[in-house]
Short mmCIF file of the C-alpha atoms (twelve columns), coordinates in Angstrom:
data_MODEL
# 
_entry.id   MODEL 
# 
loop_
_atom_site.group_PDB 
_atom_site.id 
_atom_site.type_symbol 
_atom_site.label_atom_id 
_atom_site.label_alt_id 
_atom_site.label_comp_id 
_atom_site.label_asym_id 
_atom_site.label_seq_id 
_atom_site.Cartn_x 
_atom_site.Cartn_y 
_atom_site.Cartn_z 
_atom_site.pdbx_PDB_model_num 
ATOM 1   C CA . MET A 1   0.047   -0.071 -0.027 1 
ATOM 2   C CA . PRO A 2   1.088   3.490  -0.489 1 
ATOM 3   C CA . SER A 3   1.953   6.117  2.064  1 
ATOM 4   C CA . LEU A 4   0.257   9.521  2.269  1 
ATOM 5   C CA . LEU A 5   2.225   12.774 3.039  1 
ATOM 6   C CA . ILE A 6   0.033   15.801 3.751  1 
ATOM 7   C CA . ILE A 7   2.037   18.865 2.781  1 
ATOM 8   C CA . ALA A 8   1.090   22.276 4.408  1 
ATOM 9   C CA . HIS A 9   2.800   25.724 4.064  1 
ATOM 10  C CA . GLY A 10  4.016   25.804 7.606  1 
ATOM 11  C CA . SER A 11  3.609   28.765 10.138 1 
ATOM 12  C CA . ARG A 12  5.577   30.692 12.605 1 
ATOM 13  C CA . ARG A 13  2.597   30.078 14.932 1 
ATOM 14  C CA . ALA A 14  3.271   26.478 16.504 1 
ATOM 15  C CA . ALA A 15  -0.437  25.859 17.084 1 
ATOM 16  C CA . SER A 16  -1.083  26.281 13.468 1 
ATOM 17  C CA . ASN A 17  1.572   23.552 12.637 1 
ATOM 18  C CA . ASP A 18  0.063   21.213 15.289 1 
ATOM 19  C CA . GLU A 19  -3.243  21.586 13.542 1 
ATOM 20  C CA . ILE A 20  -1.828  20.023 10.513 1 
ATOM 21  C CA . ARG A 21  -0.202  17.261 12.521 1 
ATOM 22  C CA . GLN A 22  -3.498  16.686 14.247 1 
ATOM 23  C CA . LEU A 23  -5.100  16.304 10.795 1 
ATOM 24  C CA . ALA A 24  -2.611  13.838 9.820  1 
ATOM 25  C CA . ASP A 25  -3.554  11.960 13.060 1 
ATOM 26  C CA . ALA A 26  -7.242  12.128 12.273 1 
ATOM 27  C CA . VAL A 27  -6.670  10.875 8.670  1 
ATOM 28  C CA . ARG A 28  -4.506  8.100  10.040 1 
ATOM 29  C CA . VAL A 29  -7.204  6.663  12.221 1 
ATOM 30  C CA . GLN A 30  -9.869  6.754  9.552  1 
ATOM 31  C CA . PRO A 31  -11.215 3.170  9.118  1 
ATOM 32  C CA . ALA A 32  -10.376 1.398  5.838  1 
ATOM 33  C CA . HIS A 33  -8.037  3.933  4.241  1 
ATOM 34  C CA . ALA A 34  -5.568  2.769  1.627  1 
ATOM 35  C CA . TYR A 35  -2.424  3.940  3.217  1 
ATOM 36  C CA . ASP A 36  0.437   2.269  5.195  1 
ATOM 37  C CA . HIS A 37  1.552   5.530  6.795  1 
ATOM 38  C CA . VAL A 38  0.025   9.049  6.915  1 
ATOM 39  C CA . GLU A 39  2.347   11.860 7.828  1 
ATOM 40  C CA . ALA A 40  2.429   15.648 7.654  1 
ATOM 41  C CA . ALA A 41  5.218   17.834 6.329  1 
ATOM 42  C CA . PHE A 42  5.800   21.535 5.664  1 
ATOM 43  C CA . LEU A 43  7.143   23.517 2.784  1 
ATOM 44  C CA . GLU A 44  8.733   26.075 5.206  1 
ATOM 45  C CA . LEU A 45  8.732   27.502 8.756  1 
ATOM 46  C CA . ALA A 46  8.148   24.113 10.368 1 
ATOM 47  C CA . GLU A 47  9.519   20.642 10.778 1 
ATOM 48  C CA . PRO A 48  9.615   18.217 9.147  1 
ATOM 49  C CA . GLY A 49  10.200  19.660 5.808  1 
ATOM 50  C CA . ILE A 50  8.885   18.145 2.549  1 
ATOM 51  C CA . LEU A 51  12.135  16.411 1.745  1 
ATOM 52  C CA . ASP A 52  12.619  15.121 5.332  1 
ATOM 53  C CA . GLY A 53  9.029   13.773 5.305  1 
ATOM 54  C CA . LEU A 54  9.533   11.966 1.975  1 
ATOM 55  C CA . THR A 55  12.843  10.548 3.116  1 
ATOM 56  C CA . ALA A 56  11.274  9.340  6.629  1 
ATOM 57  C CA . LEU A 57  8.563   7.491  4.575  1 
ATOM 58  C CA . ALA A 58  11.156  5.951  2.398  1 
ATOM 59  C CA . ALA A 59  13.173  4.868  5.475  1 
ATOM 60  C CA . ARG A 60  9.986   3.208  6.761  1 
ATOM 61  C CA . GLY A 61  9.875   1.111  3.672  1 
ATOM 62  C CA . ALA A 62  7.482   3.211  1.561  1 
ATOM 63  C CA . THR A 63  7.938   2.425  -2.259 1 
ATOM 64  C CA . GLU A 64  4.996   4.653  -3.311 1 
ATOM 65  C CA . ILE A 65  4.051   7.955  -1.549 1 
ATOM 66  C CA . VAL A 66  1.016   10.062 -2.420 1 
ATOM 67  C CA . ALA A 67  1.890   13.795 -1.839 1 
ATOM 68  C CA . PHE A 68  -1.201  15.887 -1.069 1 
ATOM 69  C CA . PRO A 69  -0.726  19.649 -1.038 1 
ATOM 70  C CA . TYR A 70  -3.005  20.929 1.674  1 
ATOM 71  C CA . PHE A 71  -3.266  24.440 -0.079 1 
ATOM 72  C CA . LEU A 72  -6.258  26.248 -1.203 1 
ATOM 73  C CA . ALA A 73  -4.810  27.921 -4.349 1 
ATOM 74  C CA . ALA A 74  -2.390  26.800 -7.066 1 
ATOM 75  C CA . GLY A 75  0.153   29.450 -6.429 1 
ATOM 76  C CA . THR A 76  3.872   29.301 -6.791 1 
ATOM 77  C CA . HIS A 77  4.374   26.863 -3.795 1 
ATOM 78  C CA . VAL A 78  1.822   24.348 -5.411 1 
ATOM 79  C CA . ALA A 79  2.854   24.762 -9.188 1 
ATOM 80  C CA . GLN A 80  6.611   25.041 -8.694 1 
ATOM 81  C CA . ASP A 81  8.090   24.778 -5.200 1 
ATOM 82  C CA . ILE A 82  6.517   21.383 -4.067 1 
ATOM 83  C CA . PRO A 83  7.128   19.648 -7.511 1 
ATOM 84  C CA . ASP A 84  10.744  20.890 -7.336 1 
ATOM 85  C CA . VAL A 85  11.262  19.326 -3.912 1 
ATOM 86  C CA . ILE A 86  9.658   16.029 -5.111 1 
ATOM 87  C CA . ALA A 87  11.800  15.960 -8.166 1 
ATOM 88  C CA . GLY A 88  14.919  16.349 -6.057 1 
ATOM 89  C CA . PHE A 89  13.706  13.672 -3.852 1 
ATOM 90  C CA . GLY A 90  13.160  11.301 -6.928 1 
ATOM 91  C CA . VAL A 91  16.730  11.752 -8.038 1 
ATOM 92  C CA . ALA A 92  18.036  10.670 -4.554 1 
ATOM 93  C CA . TYR A 93  15.446  7.796  -4.308 1 
ATOM 94  C CA . PRO A 94  14.633  6.664  -7.781 1 
ATOM 95  C CA . ALA A 95  12.938  3.266  -6.447 1 
ATOM 96  C CA . VAL A 96  10.301  5.250  -4.711 1 
ATOM 97  C CA . LYS A 97  7.351   6.519  -6.845 1 
ATOM 98  C CA . VAL A 98  5.820   9.895  -5.657 1 
ATOM 99  C CA . ARG A 99  2.505   10.813 -7.007 1 
ATOM 100 C CA . LEU A 100 1.516   14.537 -6.469 1 
ATOM 101 C CA . THR A 101 -2.149  14.977 -6.266 1 
ATOM 102 C CA . GLN A 102 -4.151  18.191 -6.933 1 
ATOM 103 C CA . HIS A 103 -4.169  20.712 -4.087 1 
ATOM 104 C CA . LEU A 104 -7.088  20.775 -1.703 1 
ATOM 105 C CA . GLY A 105 -8.588  23.884 -3.343 1 
ATOM 106 C CA . ALA A 106 -8.990  21.901 -6.549 1 
ATOM 107 C CA . SER A 107 -11.444 19.390 -4.773 1 
ATOM 108 C CA . ALA A 108 -15.050 19.112 -6.023 1 
ATOM 109 C CA . ALA A 109 -16.145 18.362 -2.406 1 
ATOM 110 C CA . LEU A 110 -14.835 21.767 -1.198 1 
ATOM 111 C CA . PRO A 111 -17.700 23.887 -2.006 1 
ATOM 112 C CA . ALA A 112 -20.174 21.707 -0.258 1 
ATOM 113 C CA . ALA A 113 -17.800 21.616 2.623  1 
ATOM 114 C CA . ILE A 114 -17.775 25.221 2.855  1 
ATOM 115 C CA . LEU A 115 -21.638 25.443 2.782  1 
ATOM 116 C CA . GLY A 116 -21.814 22.868 5.465  1 
ATOM 117 C CA . MET A 117 -19.432 24.640 7.749  1 
ATOM 118 C CA . ALA A 118 -21.116 27.902 7.041  1 
ATOM 119 C CA . ALA A 119 -24.747 26.676 8.064  1 
# 
């Protein structure tokens, strides 16, 4: 089974980074998900960084990693920075397949989630 890496921006505010770690914990305990491991990593300002997160999953035996950008818009971080880090990882770990998903904001489920939370 693949592993899942939830990638967030990172914040100077520790509590914000902890929210992302708690999200990974909540995803991890969902019944019947398709991942051996679920972890969080950060683009900047918090640890682990994306490269460290990918490397840690590889060290745990992951041969396939799904990288999920927890970003609302496809700005430079989503379009360039995250793919660049993943490409660098691929050079160092050619046996590990990394699939980059669309960012959270591209989800067709997001509009309904917004309406549900606003109700």
